[in-house]
PDB file with one MODEL, atoms N, CA, C and O in Angstrom:
MODEL        1
ATOM      1  N   MET A   1      13.048  -5.169   1.443  1.00  0.00           N
ATOM      2  CA  MET A   1      11.848  -5.494   2.201  1.00  0.00           C
ATOM      3  C   MET A   1      10.698  -4.640   1.677  1.00  0.00           C
ATOM      4  O   MET A   1      10.808  -3.416   1.605  1.00  0.00           O
ATOM      5  N   ALA A   2       9.626  -5.274   1.322  1.00  0.00           N
ATOM      6  CA  ALA A   2       8.457  -4.575   0.778  1.00  0.00           C
ATOM      7  C   ALA A   2       7.664  -3.889   1.881  1.00  0.00           C
ATOM      8  O   ALA A   2       7.727  -4.270   3.050  1.00  0.00           O
ATOM      9  N   TYR A   3       6.937  -2.896   1.489  1.00  0.00           N
ATOM     10  CA  TYR A   3       6.057  -2.202   2.420  1.00  0.00           C
ATOM     11  C   TYR A   3       4.868  -3.103   2.754  1.00  0.00           C
ATOM     12  O   TYR A   3       4.529  -4.003   1.985  1.00  0.00           O
ATOM     13  N   THR A   4       4.242  -2.861   3.895  1.00  0.00           N
ATOM     14  CA  THR A   4       3.061  -3.616   4.296  1.00  0.00           C
ATOM     15  C   THR A   4       1.955  -2.651   4.704  1.00  0.00           C
ATOM     16  O   THR A   4       2.212  -1.498   5.052  1.00  0.00           O
ATOM     17  N   ILE A   5       0.728  -3.140   4.656  1.00  0.00           N
ATOM     18  CA  ILE A   5      -0.434  -2.334   5.023  1.00  0.00           C
ATOM     19  C   ILE A   5      -1.105  -2.985   6.227  1.00  0.00           C
ATOM     20  O   ILE A   5      -1.429  -4.172   6.198  1.00  0.00           O
ATOM     21  N   SER A   6      -1.311  -2.209   7.280  1.00  0.00           N
ATOM     22  CA  SER A   6      -1.902  -2.726   8.520  1.00  0.00           C
ATOM     23  C   SER A   6      -3.425  -2.641   8.485  1.00  0.00           C
ATOM     24  O   SER A   6      -4.021  -2.170   7.516  1.00  0.00           O
ATOM     25  N   ASP A   7      -4.032  -3.107   9.567  1.00  0.00           N
ATOM     26  CA  ASP A   7      -5.492  -3.075   9.698  1.00  0.00           C
ATOM     27  C   ASP A   7      -6.039  -1.665   9.850  1.00  0.00           C
ATOM     28  O   ASP A   7      -7.256  -1.475   9.848  1.00  0.00           O
ATOM     29  N   GLU A   8      -5.166  -0.671   9.982  1.00  0.00           N
ATOM     30  CA  GLU A   8      -5.606   0.727  10.050  1.00  0.00           C
ATOM     31  C   GLU A   8      -6.113   1.213   8.685  1.00  0.00           C
ATOM     32  O   GLU A   8      -6.729   2.275   8.598  1.00  0.00           O
ATOM     33  N   CYS A   9      -5.860   0.452   7.639  1.00  0.00           N
ATOM     34  CA  CYS A   9      -6.270   0.785   6.272  1.00  0.00           C
ATOM     35  C   CYS A   9      -7.790   0.929   6.190  1.00  0.00           C
ATOM     36  O   CYS A   9      -8.535   0.082   6.684  1.00  0.00           O
ATOM     37  N   ILE A  10      -8.235   2.017   5.557  1.00  0.00           N
ATOM     38  CA  ILE A  10      -9.670   2.262   5.385  1.00  0.00           C
ATOM     39  C   ILE A  10     -10.116   1.988   3.944  1.00  0.00           C
ATOM     40  O   ILE A  10     -11.235   2.331   3.562  1.00  0.00           O
ATOM     41  N   SER A  11      -9.237   1.371   3.148  1.00  0.00           N
ATOM     42  CA  SER A  11      -9.519   0.993   1.760  1.00  0.00           C
ATOM     43  C   SER A  11      -9.960   2.164   0.895  1.00  0.00           C
ATOM     44  O   SER A  11     -10.887   2.039   0.095  1.00  0.00           O
ATOM     45  N   CYS A  12      -9.294   3.302   1.057  1.00  0.00           N
ATOM     46  CA  CYS A  12      -9.638   4.490   0.273  1.00  0.00           C
ATOM     47  C   CYS A  12      -9.078   4.418  -1.144  1.00  0.00           C
ATOM     48  O   CYS A  12      -9.598   5.076  -2.045  1.00  0.00           O
ATOM     49  N   GLY A  13      -8.023   3.625  -1.353  1.00  0.00           N
ATOM     50  CA  GLY A  13      -7.443   3.459  -2.675  1.00  0.00           C
ATOM     51  C   GLY A  13      -6.378   4.467  -3.054  1.00  0.00           C
ATOM     52  O   GLY A  13      -5.821   4.386  -4.149  1.00  0.00           O
ATOM     53  N   ALA A  14      -6.080   5.416  -2.179  1.00  0.00           N
ATOM     54  CA  ALA A  14      -5.071   6.434  -2.489  1.00  0.00           C
ATOM     55  C   ALA A  14      -3.720   5.798  -2.794  1.00  0.00           C
ATOM     56  O   ALA A  14      -3.026   6.228  -3.716  1.00  0.00           O
ATOM     57  N   CYS A  15      -3.348   4.794  -2.039  1.00  0.00           N
ATOM     58  CA  CYS A  15      -2.056   4.140  -2.235  1.00  0.00           C
ATOM     59  C   CYS A  15      -1.984   3.428  -3.583  1.00  0.00           C
ATOM     60  O   CYS A  15      -0.975   3.511  -4.283  1.00  0.00           O
ATOM     61  N   ALA A  16      -3.044   2.739  -3.938  1.00  0.00           N
ATOM     62  CA  ALA A  16      -3.082   2.011  -5.204  1.00  0.00           C
ATOM     63  C   ALA A  16      -2.960   2.968  -6.381  1.00  0.00           C
ATOM     64  O   ALA A  16      -2.324   2.645  -7.384  1.00  0.00           O
ATOM     65  N   ASP A  17      -3.562   4.132  -6.263  1.00  0.00           N
ATOM     66  CA  ASP A  17      -3.508   5.125  -7.334  1.00  0.00           C
ATOM     67  C   ASP A  17      -2.109   5.696  -7.528  1.00  0.00           C
ATOM     68  O   ASP A  17      -1.773   6.132  -8.629  1.00  0.00           O
ATOM     69  N   THR A  18      -1.290   5.701  -6.484  1.00  0.00           N
ATOM     70  CA  THR A  18       0.039   6.289  -6.588  1.00  0.00           C
ATOM     71  C   THR A  18       1.148   5.266  -6.806  1.00  0.00           C
ATOM     72  O   THR A  18       2.287   5.650  -7.071  1.00  0.00           O
ATOM     73  N   CYS A  19       0.851   3.995  -6.704  1.00  0.00           N
ATOM     74  CA  CYS A  19       1.878   2.953  -6.859  1.00  0.00           C
ATOM     75  C   CYS A  19       2.336   2.866  -8.322  1.00  0.00           C
ATOM     76  O   CYS A  19       1.535   2.564  -9.206  1.00  0.00           O
ATOM     77  N   PRO A  20       3.634   3.133  -8.577  1.00  0.00           N
ATOM     78  CA  PRO A  20       4.126   3.123  -9.963  1.00  0.00           C
ATOM     79  C   PRO A  20       4.217   1.730 -10.583  1.00  0.00           C
ATOM     80  O   PRO A  20       4.321   1.606 -11.804  1.00  0.00           O
ATOM     81  N   THR A  21       4.180   0.682  -9.759  1.00  0.00           N
ATOM     82  CA  THR A  21       4.285  -0.677 -10.297  1.00  0.00           C
ATOM     83  C   THR A  21       2.974  -1.445 -10.237  1.00  0.00           C
ATOM     84  O   THR A  21       2.924  -2.602 -10.653  1.00  0.00           O
ATOM     85  N   GLY A  22       1.917  -0.832  -9.731  1.00  0.00           N
ATOM     86  CA  GLY A  22       0.629  -1.523  -9.634  1.00  0.00           C
ATOM     87  C   GLY A  22       0.657  -2.672  -8.651  1.00  0.00           C
ATOM     88  O   GLY A  22      -0.056  -3.661  -8.825  1.00  0.00           O
ATOM     89  N   SER A  23       1.476  -2.549  -7.617  1.00  0.00           N
ATOM     90  CA  SER A  23       1.660  -3.636  -6.647  1.00  0.00           C
ATOM     91  C   SER A  23       0.597  -3.683  -5.564  1.00  0.00           C
ATOM     92  O   SER A  23       0.602  -4.594  -4.737  1.00  0.00           O
ATOM     93  N   ILE A  24      -0.310  -2.724  -5.552  1.00  0.00           N
ATOM     94  CA  ILE A  24      -1.301  -2.648  -4.486  1.00  0.00           C
ATOM     95  C   ILE A  24      -2.685  -2.969  -5.045  1.00  0.00           C
ATOM     96  O   ILE A  24      -3.111  -2.415  -6.059  1.00  0.00           O
ATOM     97  N   SER A  25      -3.374  -3.879  -4.356  1.00  0.00           N
ATOM     98  CA  SER A  25      -4.720  -4.263  -4.781  1.00  0.00           C
ATOM     99  C   SER A  25      -5.620  -4.448  -3.572  1.00  0.00           C
ATOM    100  O   SER A  25      -5.147  -4.584  -2.444  1.00  0.00           O
ATOM    101  N   ASP A  26      -6.903  -4.451  -3.816  1.00  0.00           N
ATOM    102  CA  ASP A  26      -7.882  -4.604  -2.744  1.00  0.00           C
ATOM    103  C   ASP A  26      -7.880  -6.049  -2.272  1.00  0.00           C
ATOM    104  O   ASP A  26      -8.111  -6.966  -3.059  1.00  0.00           O
ATOM    105  N   GLY A  27      -7.620  -6.248  -0.990  1.00  0.00           N
ATOM    106  CA  GLY A  27      -7.587  -7.586  -0.416  1.00  0.00           C
ATOM    107  C   GLY A  27      -8.893  -7.921   0.286  1.00  0.00           C
ATOM    108  O   GLY A  27      -9.886  -7.212   0.122  1.00  0.00           O
ATOM    109  N   ALA A  28      -8.899  -8.980   1.057  1.00  0.00           N
ATOM    110  CA  ALA A  28     -10.103  -9.440   1.752  1.00  0.00           C
ATOM    111  C   ALA A  28     -10.604  -8.424   2.774  1.00  0.00           C
ATOM    112  O   ALA A  28     -11.804  -8.160   2.852  1.00  0.00           O
ATOM    113  N   ASN A  29      -9.689  -7.855   3.558  1.00  0.00           N
ATOM    114  CA  ASN A  29     -10.085  -6.920   4.615  1.00  0.00           C
ATOM    115  C   ASN A  29      -9.614  -5.499   4.385  1.00  0.00           C
ATOM    116  O   ASN A  29     -10.209  -4.555   4.904  1.00  0.00           O
ATOM    117  N   HIS A  30      -8.555  -5.336   3.615  1.00  0.00           N
ATOM    118  CA  HIS A  30      -7.992  -4.020   3.292  1.00  0.00           C
ATOM    119  C   HIS A  30      -7.046  -4.183   2.113  1.00  0.00           C
ATOM    120  O   HIS A  30      -6.817  -5.300   1.648  1.00  0.00           O
ATOM    121  N   TYR A  31      -6.505  -3.095   1.636  1.00  0.00           N
ATOM    122  CA  TYR A  31      -5.567  -3.173   0.516  1.00  0.00           C
ATOM    123  C   TYR A  31      -4.324  -3.942   0.933  1.00  0.00           C
ATOM    124  O   TYR A  31      -3.949  -3.960   2.105  1.00  0.00           O
ATOM    125  N   GLU A  32      -3.682  -4.587  -0.064  1.00  0.00           N
ATOM    126  CA  GLU A  32      -2.498  -5.394   0.183  1.00  0.00           C
ATOM    127  C   GLU A  32      -1.429  -5.054  -0.842  1.00  0.00           C
ATOM    128  O   GLU A  32      -1.739  -4.637  -1.958  1.00  0.00           O
ATOM    129  N   ILE A  33      -0.163  -5.234  -0.460  1.00  0.00           N
ATOM    130  CA  ILE A  33       0.959  -4.957  -1.339  1.00  0.00           C
ATOM    131  C   ILE A  33       1.610  -6.273  -1.756  1.00  0.00           C
ATOM    132  O   ILE A  33       1.923  -7.113  -0.912  1.00  0.00           O
ATOM    133  N   ASP A  34       1.811  -6.447  -3.063  1.00  0.00           N
ATOM    134  CA  ASP A  34       2.503  -7.623  -3.587  1.00  0.00           C
ATOM    135  C   ASP A  34       4.003  -7.420  -3.381  1.00  0.00           C
ATOM    136  O   ASP A  34       4.625  -6.604  -4.061  1.00  0.00           O
ATOM    137  N   ALA A  35       4.574  -8.161  -2.446  1.00  0.00           N
ATOM    138  CA  ALA A  35       5.983  -8.004  -2.079  1.00  0.00           C
ATOM    139  C   ALA A  35       6.924  -8.299  -3.241  1.00  0.00           C
ATOM    140  O   ALA A  35       8.030  -7.760  -3.287  1.00  0.00           O
ATOM    141  N   ASP A  36       6.508  -9.139  -4.176  1.00  0.00           N
ATOM    142  CA  ASP A  36       7.369  -9.508  -5.294  1.00  0.00           C
ATOM    143  C   ASP A  36       7.532  -8.385  -6.310  1.00  0.00           C
ATOM    144  O   ASP A  36       8.552  -8.318  -6.995  1.00  0.00           O
ATOM    145  N   SER A  37       6.544  -7.506  -6.416  1.00  0.00           N
ATOM    146  CA  SER A  37       6.648  -6.435  -7.404  1.00  0.00           C
ATOM    147  C   SER A  37       6.882  -5.055  -6.787  1.00  0.00           C
ATOM    148  O   SER A  37       7.134  -4.093  -7.512  1.00  0.00           O
ATOM    149  N   CYS A  38       6.803  -4.945  -5.456  1.00  0.00           N
ATOM    150  CA  CYS A  38       7.052  -3.683  -4.762  1.00  0.00           C
ATOM    151  C   CYS A  38       8.524  -3.299  -4.918  1.00  0.00           C
ATOM    152  O   CYS A  38       9.411  -4.124  -4.704  1.00  0.00           O
ATOM    153  N   ILE A  39       8.780  -2.029  -5.296  1.00  0.00           N
ATOM    154  CA  ILE A  39      10.156  -1.568  -5.481  1.00  0.00           C
ATOM    155  C   ILE A  39      10.627  -0.679  -4.328  1.00  0.00           C
ATOM    156  O   ILE A  39      11.660  -0.020  -4.440  1.00  0.00           O
ATOM    157  N   ASP A  40       9.886  -0.655  -3.232  1.00  0.00           N
ATOM    158  CA  ASP A  40      10.249   0.092  -2.025  1.00  0.00           C
ATOM    159  C   ASP A  40      10.454   1.586  -2.270  1.00  0.00           C
ATOM    160  O   ASP A  40      11.363   2.189  -1.699  1.00  0.00           O
ATOM    161  N   CYS A  41       9.618   2.180  -3.111  1.00  0.00           N
ATOM    162  CA  CYS A  41       9.797   3.602  -3.424  1.00  0.00           C
ATOM    163  C   CYS A  41       9.200   4.513  -2.356  1.00  0.00           C
ATOM    164  O   CYS A  41       9.624   5.661  -2.223  1.00  0.00           O
ATOM    165  N   GLY A  42       8.223   4.025  -1.594  1.00  0.00           N
ATOM    166  CA  GLY A  42       7.631   4.810  -0.518  1.00  0.00           C
ATOM    167  C   GLY A  42       6.490   5.720  -0.919  1.00  0.00           C
ATOM    168  O   GLY A  42       5.951   6.434  -0.074  1.00  0.00           O
ATOM    169  N   ALA A  43       6.109   5.714  -2.182  1.00  0.00           N
ATOM    170  CA  ALA A  43       5.017   6.584  -2.640  1.00  0.00           C
ATOM    171  C   ALA A  43       3.721   6.281  -1.896  1.00  0.00           C
ATOM    172  O   ALA A  43       2.973   7.197  -1.555  1.00  0.00           O
ATOM    173  N   CYS A  44       3.458   5.031  -1.649  1.00  0.00           N
ATOM    174  CA  CYS A  44       2.223   4.634  -0.972  1.00  0.00           C
ATOM    175  C   CYS A  44       2.206   5.126   0.475  1.00  0.00           C
ATOM    176  O   CYS A  44       1.180   5.608   0.956  1.00  0.00           O
ATOM    177  N   GLU A  45       3.326   5.007   1.158  1.00  0.00           N
ATOM    178  CA  GLU A  45       3.415   5.429   2.560  1.00  0.00           C
ATOM    179  C   GLU A  45       3.147   6.927   2.695  1.00  0.00           C
ATOM    180  O   GLU A  45       2.463   7.362   3.622  1.00  0.00           O
ATOM    181  N   ASP A  46       3.687   7.706   1.768  1.00  0.00           N
ATOM    182  CA  ASP A  46       3.500   9.150   1.799  1.00  0.00           C
ATOM    183  C   ASP A  46       2.062   9.565   1.523  1.00  0.00           C
ATOM    184  O   ASP A  46       1.630  10.635   1.953  1.00  0.00           O
ATOM    185  N   THR A  47       1.319   8.728   0.810  1.00  0.00           N
ATOM    186  CA  THR A  47      -0.042   9.044   0.391  1.00  0.00           C
ATOM    187  C   THR A  47      -1.109   8.602   1.386  1.00  0.00           C
ATOM    188  O   THR A  47      -2.195   9.179   1.420  1.00  0.00           O
ATOM    189  N   CYS A  48      -0.816   7.597   2.187  1.00  0.00           N
ATOM    190  CA  CYS A  48      -1.826   7.000   3.079  1.00  0.00           C
ATOM    191  C   CYS A  48      -2.316   7.999   4.138  1.00  0.00           C
ATOM    192  O   CYS A  48      -1.517   8.507   4.926  1.00  0.00           O
ATOM    193  N   PRO A  49      -3.633   8.284   4.158  1.00  0.00           N
ATOM    194  CA  PRO A  49      -4.162   9.260   5.122  1.00  0.00           C
ATOM    195  C   PRO A  49      -4.224   8.747   6.564  1.00  0.00           C
ATOM    196  O   PRO A  49      -4.337   9.547   7.493  1.00  0.00           O
ATOM    197  N   THR A  50      -4.150   7.423   6.766  1.00  0.00           N
ATOM    198  CA  THR A  50      -4.236   6.879   8.112  1.00  0.00           C
ATOM    199  C   THR A  50      -2.906   6.384   8.650  1.00  0.00           C
ATOM    200  O   THR A  50      -2.830   5.951   9.800  1.00  0.00           O
ATOM    201  N   GLY A  51      -1.862   6.440   7.844  1.00  0.00           N
ATOM    202  CA  GLY A  51      -0.559   5.955   8.290  1.00  0.00           C
ATOM    203  C   GLY A  51      -0.496   4.448   8.412  1.00  0.00           C
ATOM    204  O   GLY A  51       0.275   3.917   9.212  1.00  0.00           O
ATOM    205  N   ALA A  52      -1.305   3.753   7.622  1.00  0.00           N
ATOM    206  CA  ALA A  52      -1.386   2.295   7.713  1.00  0.00           C
ATOM    207  C   ALA A  52      -0.258   1.568   6.981  1.00  0.00           C
ATOM    208  O   ALA A  52      -0.132   0.349   7.098  1.00  0.00           O
ATOM    209  N   ILE A  53       0.558   2.301   6.233  1.00  0.00           N
ATOM    210  CA  ILE A  53       1.607   1.664   5.436  1.00  0.00           C
ATOM    211  C   ILE A  53       2.967   1.946   6.058  1.00  0.00           C
ATOM    212  O   ILE A  53       3.290   3.077   6.420  1.00  0.00           O
ATOM    213  N   SER A  54       3.763   0.867   6.173  1.00  0.00           N
ATOM    214  CA  SER A  54       5.107   1.016   6.724  1.00  0.00           C
ATOM    215  C   SER A  54       6.061   0.035   6.071  1.00  0.00           C
ATOM    216  O   SER A  54       5.650  -0.967   5.487  1.00  0.00           O
ATOM    217  N   ALA A  55       7.344   0.347   6.183  1.00  0.00           N
ATOM    218  CA  ALA A  55       8.382  -0.524   5.619  1.00  0.00           C
ATOM    219  C   ALA A  55       8.739  -1.599   6.593  1.00  0.00           C
ATOM    220  O   ALA A  55       9.595  -2.434   6.303  1.00  0.00           O
TER     221      ALA A  55
ENDMDL
END
């Protein structure tokens, strides 16, 4: 199961910078994770300053 980003995201880009597979990109309202390329490593969750990312 891939990680997801909630509306708590402030679009700071910290998660995208730490994603080893480049699965995170800027979406319409906040950053989004591509479930097909996410490897569930958790790097993004650990980096998010608002806690907007969860498994």
